[in-house]
C-alpha positions in Angstrom: -11.4 -16.6 -13.8 -8.7 -14.5 -12.0 -7.4 -11.4 -13.6 -4.3 -11.9 -15.8 -1.0 -10.1 -16.2 -1.4 -7.9 -13.1 1.5 -5.7 -12.2 2.2 -5.7 -8.4 4.0 -2.7 -6.9 7.2 -3.7 -4.9 5.7 -2.4 -1.6 3.0 -5.1 -1.9 5.5 -8.0 -2.2 4.6 -11.0 -0.1 1.8 -9.2 1.7 -0.8 -12.0 1.6 -0.1 -15.3 3.3 -2.3 -18.2 1.9 -4.5 -19.4 4.8 -7.0 -21.3 2.6 -7.0 -24.2 5.0 -8.4 -22.0 7.8 -11.9 -20.7 8.4 -13.9 -19.4 6.7 -12.1 -20.9 3.6 -11.6 -24.5 5.0 -10.4 -25.8 1.6 -9.4 -29.5 1.4 -5.6 -29.8 1.7 -5.0 -31.2 -1.8 -7.0 -28.4 -3.4 -5.4 -25.7 -1.2 -1.9 -26.9 -2.2 -2.9 -27.0 -5.9 -4.4 -23.5 -5.8 -1.4 -22.2 -3.9 0.9 -23.5 -6.6 -1.4 -21.8 -9.2 -1.1 -18.5 -7.3 2.7 -18.8 -7.1 2.8 -19.4 -10.9 0.5 -16.5 -11.7 1.1 -12.9 -12.8 0.2 -11.7 -9.2 2.7 -14.2 -7.6 4.7 -11.3 -6.1 1.7 -10.6 -3.8 1.6 -14.1 -2.4 3.5 -15.1 0.8 3.7 -18.5 2.5 1.3 -21.4 2.7 -0.1 -21.4 6.2 -0.7 -24.8 7.8 -1.1 -26.1 11.4 1.5 -28.4 12.8 -0.9 -31.3 13.2 -1.5 -31.4 9.4 2.2 -31.6 8.4 2.1 -35.4 7.9 -0.9 -35.0 5.6 0.8 -32.2 3.8 3.9 -34.4 3.2 1.6 -37.1 1.7 0.0 -34.6 -0.6 3.3 -33.2 -1.8 4.7 -36.7 -2.4 1.7 -37.5 -4.5 2.1 -34.3 -6.5 5.9 -34.9 -7.1 6.6 -31.2 -7.5 10.2 -30.2 -8.1 10.0 -27.0 -6.0 9.7 -27.3 -2.2 6.5 -25.7 -0.7 7.3 -22.6 1.4 5.1 -22.8 4.5 4.2 -20.8 7.5 3.9 -23.4 10.3 1.4 -22.6 13.0 2.2 -24.5 16.2 -1.0 -25.4 18.1 0.3 -27.3 21.1 2.2 -24.8 23.1 6.0 -24.6 23.8 6.3 -28.4 24.1 5.1 -28.8 20.5 7.6 -26.4 19.0 10.6 -28.8 18.7 8.8 -31.8 17.0 7.0 -29.5 14.6 10.2 -27.7 13.6 12.2 -31.0 13.3 9.5 -32.5 11.1 9.1 -29.5 8.8 12.8 -28.8 8.4 13.8 -32.4 7.5 11.2 -32.9 4.8 12.7 -32.1 1.3 9.3 -31.1 -0.1 8.8 -28.4 2.5 10.7 -25.1 3.0 9.9 -23.6 6.5 9.4 -19.9 5.8 7.8 -18.8 9.1 6.9 -20.3 12.5 3.9 -18.9 14.3 2.8 -19.7 17.9 0.2 -18.2 20.3 0.6 -17.5 24.0 -2.5 -18.5 25.9 -1.6 -18.4 29.6 -3.0 -15.0 30.4 -2.3 -15.5 34.2 1.5 -15.2 33.5 2.1 -14.2 29.9 5.7 -13.2 30.6 6.5 -16.7 31.9 4.7 -18.2 28.9 6.9 -16.2 26.6 10.0 -17.3 28.5 9.0 -21.0 28.1 8.5 -20.5 24.3 11.8 -18.8 24.0 13.5 -21.6 25.9 11.9 -24.1 23.5 13.5 -22.1 20.6 17.0 -22.2 22.0 18.1 -25.6 20.7 16.5 -25.0 17.3 18.2 -21.9 16.0 20.3 -23.8 13.5 17.2 -25.3 11.9 15.5 -21.9 12.1 18.2 -20.0 10.2 16.3 -17.8 7.8 12.9 -18.6 9.3 10.8 -15.8 10.7 9.2 -16.5 14.1 6.0 -14.7 15.1 4.3 -14.9 18.5 0.7 -14.0 19.0 -0.2 -12.3 22.3 -3.8 -12.4 23.5 -6.1 -9.6 22.1 -5.8 -6.3 23.8 -9.3 -5.4 25.2 -9.2 -1.9 26.6 -5.7 -1.2 28.0 -3.0 -3.9 27.9 -2.3 -5.5 31.3 1.2 -5.3 32.9 1.6 -9.0 32.0 0.9 -8.3 28.4 3.5 -5.6 28.3 6.0 -7.8 30.2 5.5 -10.6 27.6 6.0 -8.1 24.8 9.2 -7.0 26.4 10.4 -10.6 26.7 9.9 -11.1 23.0 11.4 -7.7 22.1 14.6 -8.7 24.0 15.0 -11.5 21.5 13.7 -9.5 18.5 10.7 -11.9 18.0 8.0 -10.2 15.9 4.3 -10.2 17.0 1.2 -11.7 15.4 -1.9 -9.6 15.9 -5.4 -11.0 15.6 -7.7 -8.8 13.5 -10.8 -11.0 13.3 -12.3 -14.4 13.3 -15.5 -16.4 13.0 -17.4 -14.5 15.8 -18.1 -10.8 16.3 -16.1 -10.6 19.5 -12.9 -11.8 17.7 -12.6 -8.4 15.9 -10.7 -5.8 17.8 -11.9 -2.2 17.8 -9.8 0.4 16.0 -8.6 1.7 19.3 -7.4 -1.7 20.4 -5.6 -2.3 17.1 -3.9 1.1 17.4 -2.7 0.1 20.9 -1.4 -3.2 19.7 0.4 -1.9 16.7 1.9 1.0 18.7 3.2 -1.4 21.3 4.9 -3.4 18.6 6.5 -0.3 17.0 7.5 1.0 20.5 9.6 -2.2 20.9 10.8 -2.1 17.3 9.0 -5.3 16.5 7.6 -6.1 13.1 4.1 -7.7 13.2 1.8 -9.7 11.0 -2.0 -9.9 11.2 -4.2 -12.9 11.2 -7.9 -13.4 10.4 -10.5 -10.9 9.1 -8.3 -8.9 6.6 -9.8 -10.4 3.5 -10.4 -7.1 1.8 -8.4 -3.9 1.2 -10.9 -1.5 2.9 -12.8 -1.5 6.2 -16.3 -2.8 5.6 -19.3 -4.5 7.1 -19.8 -8.0 5.9 -23.2 -8.3 4.3 -23.7 -11.9 5.4 -22.4 -11.8 9.0 -22.8 -8.2 9.8 -19.2 -8.2 11.2 -17.2 -5.0 10.8 -13.9 -5.9 9.2 -10.6 -4.0 9.2 -9.0 -3.3 5.8 -5.4 -4.2 5.1 -4.8 -0.9 3.4 -6.2 0.9 6.4 -3.8 -1.1 8.6 -0.9 -0.2 6.4 -1.7 3.5 6.5 -2.3 3.3 10.2 1.2 1.8 10.6 2.7 4.6 8.6 1.0 7.2 10.8 2.0 5.4 14.0 5.6 5.4 12.9 5.2 9.2 12.9 3.6 9.1 16.4 0.1 10.0 15.1 -2.2 7.8 17.2 -5.3 9.9 16.5 -4.7 9.8 12.8 -4.1 6.1 12.9 -7.5 5.6 14.5 -9.2 7.8 12.0 -7.7 5.9 9.0 -8.6 2.5 10.5 -12.2 3.7 10.7 -12.3 5.0 7.1 -14.7 3.0 4.8 -14.4 5.4 1.8 -12.4 4.0 -1.1 -11.6 7.4 -2.6 -10.4 8.7 0.8 -8.2 5.7 1.4 -6.7 5.6 -2.1 -6.1 9.4 -1.9 -4.2 8.9 1.4 -2.3 6.0 -0.1 -1.3 8.0 -3.2 -0.1 10.8 -0.9 2.5 8.4 0.5 5.9 8.1 -1.2 7.2 4.7 -2.2 9.7 5.0 0.6 6.8 5.7 3.1 5.0 2.6 2.0 8.1 0.4 2.0 8.9 1.7 5.5 5.5 0.7 6.7 5.8 -2.7 5.2 9.1 -3.4 7.0 6.9 -3.4 10.2 3.5 -4.6 8.8 5.0 -7.7 7.2 2.0 -9.6 6.0 -1.5 -10.9 6.8 -3.1 -14.3 6.5 -6.1 -14.6 4.2 -8.2 -17.6 3.3 -8.5 -16.1 -0.2 -5.7 -14.7 -2.3 -8.0 -13.5 -5.1 -10.1 -11.3 -2.9 -7.2 -9.0 -1.8 -5.8 -9.1 -5.4 -9.1 -8.2 -7.0 -9.7 -5.4 -4.5 -6.3 -3.9 -5.4 -7.2 -4.1 -9.1 -10.5 -2.5 -8.5 -8.9 0.4 -6.6 -6.4 0.9 -9.3 -3.4 0.0 -7.2 -2.5 -3.2 -9.0 -2.6 -3.0 -12.7 -3.9 -5.7 -15.1 -2.0 -6.2 -18.3 -3.7 -6.4 -21.6 
């Protein structure tokens, strides 16, 4: 059973997007929707962001929502999987369904030979949709930075910055090579902040602290480590950001966190907007265990 009556600090509001449909969770759609509704009605609801779903599953989602006959529209983060040409039909479908509230749109740029051109195509696809996208946050995922970013990577980031489009940074996956090093992640976050772009993270951040998964052996980043690194990078401290991303020690991380003012943490959250997790309870329970989220009696 999940903990009850937790008290979520304001600087954690909306931090965890519900990606239960995605690996390694892979929940059936009807169960994922039911559990998301449960999270949204719980005492830790403030922690929970949108329901993440791929565009190809929207018809199935609408069927599930019609069967449930819920009064409240489901707030979704829509992941477009088919490139720039798939953006318009996905947005039209999601915004015209009364049972769905489009909260965020997420797309990945894959053409590494000309990322800037790919970014331009995506931005052109958005142009006729801004009326439907009013109030919707749009995130674009650039390819992972391995070593130093290429000029094309920077050029694509500049194209997105010119339109104030936030970034989506991949922090893990189902294979070891999907996890960026701390140095790579520092570079990506720093590039976003240099361009005054908020960012979200996707994959791998199931837990609060950096750790090695006992089953896979993969080294995972921790979402509190990422938050603290963001705060340090806002102050220009790249070395400190790398150190905190590497920190496995709960006492050390919590001490660093408690050394930050509420304003510091809320400032970091303005840039590190959220992360997708296939579990809502794992992040919540970690925060309870660390004494950051309280549990009412």
